[in-house]
Structures are given as C-alpha cells and as structure tokens.
N, C-alpha and C positions, 0 to 999 in steps of 0.2 A: 502492501501501500503506499504512494508518494504524499508524501508529510509538505503542508506550505505553512511556512513558518511565518507571523504577523511582526510588526514591528513592536519597539516597546510603551505602553498604553494605546496599543491599536485592539484589544481584545474585548474595550468596554465596550458595545455594543450587542458584541456574540455571546454577552454574562449576561447581557438582557433583554435574551431570547430574540432580536433583529435579524431577520435570515439573509443579507447583506456582507459583502465585503470586498472595498475595494479595488483597485488596480493601485493605489499611492498606501495602502492601509501593508502590503504584502514586504516580510524582509526578504525572503527566497523563498526558490519552490516553483516547481513547473509539472503539468498534465499535458495532457490530449485536450481535446474537447469534448467534454462533459462524463470524463474518468470519475471513479468517485476519490478523495485526497482528506487524508486524514491533517485535519488545520489545527494550528497549535498556535501556544504564547508567545512572546519571547525568549518565555523558563523553561518551554517547550510538554508543558503542560495542557491537557486536550481539551479541546476545547467544542471542535463538531466536525462528525460525518459531511461530506458536502459537493458538489458537484463543482469543476476546474471549466472556468471556459474565456483560451489562451487570447479574445481578438475585443471579450465587452472588457468595457467597465466596473462592470459590476463582475469581478472577476471571476467571487465563490458564491453559490448559493446552498445555502444549508439545508441538508434531506435530512438530520437526527443530533440534536444533542446531548446525545446517550451513548456512553462509549462504550458499550456491552452490544448496541444492535447490530447487524449486519444490512449492508445497505446489498439486497439482493430483491429477485422476483416476488420472495414471502414477503418485504417490506411493504411492496407496492402494492401489495393482495390488500397488506392490511390497511394502509393510507384508504387505499381505494375504500373499502368495507365502513371506513369510517363513516368517507364523504355521504355516501349515501346514506345510511344510517342514520346519517345529522338532518337530510330532505326528508326523511320517509315521518322522520319526527315536525316537521316545519307543515304548516297550514295553507298551503300552497294550490291557490284557488287558478288550474294548468294543468296544462298534459305535457306541458312546456315548461323546464326547472333548467340550472345549470347545477349539473352534479359536481362540479372540481372550480375552484376561486384559488389556484393561485398556489402563493404562498399561506392564505389562510386554511387551509385543506392538507400544507405541510407538504405542497407536489408542487413549489414552485418554478415557475416558465409554462403550467399544464391550465385549458380552459375548454373544458366540456362539458353542455350544454345538451338537454336532453329534447329534442323535437318529435313528439309522438315517437314513432316506432324508428325514429334517427337520431341516432347520434353526429354533433358535429366537437370538431377538440381542434384545439390549437396547441402548435408542441412551438415552444415561441424559447425554448431555453439550452442550453449545448447540454445541458444534463439529460431534458424528456427526450431532444431528439437519441438520442445514444439509448436508451434504453424504450424509446419507440413500441416497437413492436410488443414488447411486455406490456408496457401500457395498453395497447390493444386489445391484446386480448384478454387483460381481465376485467377491462369493462366490459366488454362483449359479453364474457363470462358471467357478472355476479350481474350486470342489466337484463339477461337473461335476450339479448339483441343482435342484431346481425347482419346492422348497417350501422357506417361508420364512416362517415365526411371528414377527410382533413381540408383546412383551412387555415394555416397555414401560412397564410402571406401576410401581417405585419411587416409594419415599419419594424416591429423591435429585433427581427429577427435580422436585420443586416451587421444589427449592431452587434451581433454576438457570431455576425459573419459565414450566414447560413444563406442559402437562396433560401425563397417561397417557393411552396410546396402546397397544391389543390390537387382533389380528388379525392377517388371512395379511397380507404385505407381499407376498411374492409365490409363487402355486398356487394352493391349498384345497386341500380336502377333510377326513377323518379325523384331527381331534388327540390320540385315544390310539395313544400307539404301544407298543411290546413289543418292548426293548434288550433285548438281552447281558451279563451283567457274571461276567468269571470265569468260574464253574463251574453260576449259576443266571442266571432271569432275573428282568424286572424291568417294571414296568408301568408309563406314567404319557400325563398330559394335559396337552400342549404349553402351552390353551387355561388350566386350573382348577390346575396343578402351582406348588407354590414357584417365587420368582426365576423360571427360563426351564421348568421343569419336574422337575426331581428334579437332589439335590446329586453332581456328581458329582465332587466335592473331597472326600471320603471314600469314594470305589474302593479305594484303595489300605490303607487301613483295618481296612474289611468285612471283608475277603482276610485281614488280618492276627488279627483278632479270630476270626473262624471259623478259621484254624490253630492260636490257643492254644488256646481251649475245646477245640480237638479234644487237642493238645497236655498239656492239664494236661486232661482227664478231666472238663471242666464237665458237668453235665445240667443244673442249677437258672440261668433266666436271666432277668436283668431287664434290659428294654432301655428307659428314660427317657425322652421325649419320641421315641419313634420314630419319627412321622412315616411313611412307608407300611412300613416292616420292616425295610429295606437290613440292619440290625444281627440283625435276628431270623433271616431268614432264610441269612443267614451261622453265627449260633449253630448254627443247625437243620444247617449242613452238615457243621459242625464235629462232628454226634454227640449236639446236644443233650437235650434228653428233654421238658425242662417250660418251655416262654421265654413270659414274660409281654409285652407290647408295652404300656406307656400313652400315651398322649398324650389328649390333650384334644380335638383333630377328633374325629370321627362317618366321614369318608368317608372321610382318613387311612388309621384302619384298617380300614376294609371291601377297600382296595386292601391293603393290613395282612395280613390273612383271606386276600385273593383268589392273594396271592406264595407263602404257603402254598403254597396247592393246585399251583398253574402252577407248582412245582417238583418236584411229588409229595412232599409230605413229609402225613406222618402227621397233619390237621388237632389230635389230641386233643393235641396235643406245643405247642400255641401260642395260649394264652389272650390275645386283645385286650381292651385296660382303659381305658373311654374315661372318661378321671379326672385331674385335678389330681393334675399329680407330687410335688407342695410335699406337701401333703395326704395324696394313696397310699405317698409312705416313710413319715410318722407312722404314717398304720395300719396296716404292713408291719407295722412294729417291735412295733407293739402287744400285733399277735398270734401276735409271736414267730419270726415267717418267716426265714430267712436263703438266700442265693443263694449259689453255685460261682462268679457270674461277672458283673455289673453293668456296662450302657451308661448315664452321663450324657451327651446330646449336647444341652444343651437350647440355646434360642435364643440372637441376640445382644441381653444382659444390658448390653454398653457400649458402644452402637454411634462414642462419641469417650471420647479419656483423659481428661476435663470427669466421665466417667459412672464415672468407674472404682472411687470408691470404692461407689458404692452397689451396682455391680457385683460386687463386690467380698463383700459379706456377702449374696448370693445365690445364689455362687459357692462360697459356705466350707459354706452353711448343707447343701444338697444333695450337698458333697462328705462333708459328716459323713457325714450319714444314710444315705448309701451304703455310708461303709468301715465303720456299724455293725454294717448289712444282713448286710455282706460274712463269709461263712467263712471264716475260719482258713485259706492258703492260696487265698483264694482270687482272682480277677481283677477288676480298676476299670480301668476304659475310659474314660478323663474328656477332656474337654473344654472350649473357646473358641473360638467366631467370634469374639471383640470383638477391635474390630481397635483400644480402648482398653487392652485387657491382652493384657498383651509376656509370652514365654514365662517372663520372671525373675517376675516377680508372678503369674502363673498356679503357676508354683510353690508361691512359700509362701506363693497361697489352698488349694492345696491340703495345705501341710503344718500349715497350724494347724487346718487342718479337720480332719488326723491328731491332731492331738495333742486338740483337746475331744474327741474319738470316742474316746481313747484307745487308737487302733492305730497300727502304725508298717506302713509297705512298701517292695519294693525298686522301684524305677523300669526297664523291665522292654526298655520305648523312649519313645522321644518322635518324637511325628510334627507333622505335617503336612499341605498341603492335597497334590495328588497333583500329579506334573509338570508335568502339562496347563492346573494352574492356577499357571506358573510365579512368582515375586518374582528383582526385578533388587536388584542391591549400591546402585542408586541411590536406589532408594520401599522403603524397611521396611516403609511402611504397609501394601504387600504382603501384610506379611503374620500373614493379620487369624487362620488357624484354627490350634490349637496344643494340641496332646491329652496322655497321659500313659497310658500303659499299666502298672500297676500290682500285686504282686505279695502282695499280705497279708499278714503277717508270724504 
C-alpha cells in the first residue's frame, strides 16, 4: 500500500473528518490515478484510506477513517447498502430519488439517481472511475434493476484528468423516462437532460411552491430559468391560470409544454418563452407587467468562493428585477445553487436587491435540497442549494 505524507499541521481537516486533501498539503508520496493510499500525518500516524488523483487540485479523497477497514469490493457493497437503507427511511413522494450523493454517503465523486426502472450515474473522481465496474455491479444487485446509464460528462472530470463518458454502462433501451413526483408526472431523458437527467434536489421545493400558490391565491406566475417547467407544473397544480416559463433552451421549453399536457392542464394557461431571462425581466418591466408569484432558479453563477463577488452582482440584479415585477403581497421563490455563495451571503444579496428595488419582504421559509441529497456536519461544501420564499410587503 502506497503512503501519502502530509506537511506538518495539514492533518487538521482530516482529523475533523473532512474528506479532501489539496495538492499543497502533501509533503511526499504519489500513486496512480484512483489508487488507494494510506494518508499519514507528518509524524507518520494514520489519518485515512483514500483515493489518489494525480491531476486534480483535490489530490486525495478519503474513503475511510478506520485504519482497520479494507478498501475492497465488500467496502463498496457496505457503503451502497447504507445509502440505500437511508433513502428507504425517507418520505420521498416520487419514484425518482438520489441514491448516492458523493461525500455525504462516503463515496466521494459518485452520484447516482434512480428514475423509475433506470439508474443514472456520474463517476466524477479518479477513485470512482477506478472502481466503476464494481460500483455498477453492486448498484444493480442491490436495487434489483438491470439498466444503468452513465452520465460522466460533468466538467469536473476534466479537472481529474479524465475524458467525458456517456452511454449505457449496463443494459440498453430507451432513455426517455416518465416519473411520478408529488401529485403530477414529469418526463426526462437520461441521455440528454441536465446532470443525470433532472433536478431531483428541487422536488420538495416544487411541492412547497405549488402549495404556496394555492394558499395565497396566486393566478399569474413567472417561472425564470424554468428548464422543463417543474415549478410551472407546480403552479398550475396550485391553481394558477397564467404561467410563463422563461428559458433559453428551446428543447427544455418544448418538454415544459409537454408537461402541461401530460398533467391534464389547460394549455391556454401556460406560455413558453424562449428568451434570455435578464432581457425578459427588463422587457416585462417596460411593458408594465406584474405577477402574483415569481420563481428565480438560475444556473450556478459561482462554482467556488473565488467567483462569489461577480456572482453576487448577477444574483442581485435578477432579484432586484424580480421584486420590482412582483405585486404587493406576491411571492418570490429565489434560489442559488452556487457552492461559493453561502446562505448568509445569499440573504444579504437578496436584501440588497430589495433595497435597490424599494421593496421589503417577509421570509416565509428557508429551503435547501431534498433529504435524499444529504449534507453532513463534516462537509459544509455539501450545502450548495439554498432558497428563500419571500412574501412581498
């Protein structure tokens, strides 16, 4: 077993059970991509078993902090079993669920979602790539499924020195799937959809939005960065009669329109607008439009804290425009999925947007990702999605 020795004082994060070691913390030692290594403190004491990534700034990702544990097929069998057992205890109102959530499940670099009878997986680290076949076998054996589609096409793979890979890893067949979520149905394509096919992390927030639309009697709803219209479907389910989905992807909007029909809603109550959200918000202001409820669910503006300042300006601008377009007593459901923007900073950004818009609001709820996207107390980076449900005064 190869060993990695850390620089003096660099063991603190591992002692706090944080699973990453950056390149600059390593004093000596190297290994092949994905190879299991023994990570030691400067004095030679054991810290963890980990996978080594020679191309990544995150040079080491911890598998286990137990010196007696072996990193073998049985180890991954246990980790997958524990993750599945956790999801089985959760009240998930859908046949689509995140089964493996990377570091939170002790499997850094592995993302696995279940969509009905199909698994969709991302192998994003050198360690999970090295153990890919073992992981695939165990995932299918423990779920009882036969189809696993690989979506290892995220940009992070390039940081690991790996090429993107997509396609059937196990099984074959159609990639188009219809799932049940809450009281409605949604469709996706595991080969073409964002991430592994869909944004399951917003499942509970879509339900909450539909309930809020119903409770506050919202009729006109603007869903910005709508993707395939999940929040639009929720709004229609809540009784809205004038819903606009805005996105810059024509195929995503076509699927949003199809979702309206799939759930039996009147197509006259929904408009799909293929346009830039920022320009659209400004145009709607010029037209004197206003809305009972607005959803702002933009893409990741700040992948790291280094991008936070630039991202803050972008978040502030769309929230300022959203608050200006919102009727008094209206609802703003605003999100950030940027890991570089924490909940406190996001709150300050929205507060600044309110000041510039001359609008105040009451925070009805603070939300995050669904419980099947868990975050651990040892890994704060896992808290990427945060949202505020605001009632405009």
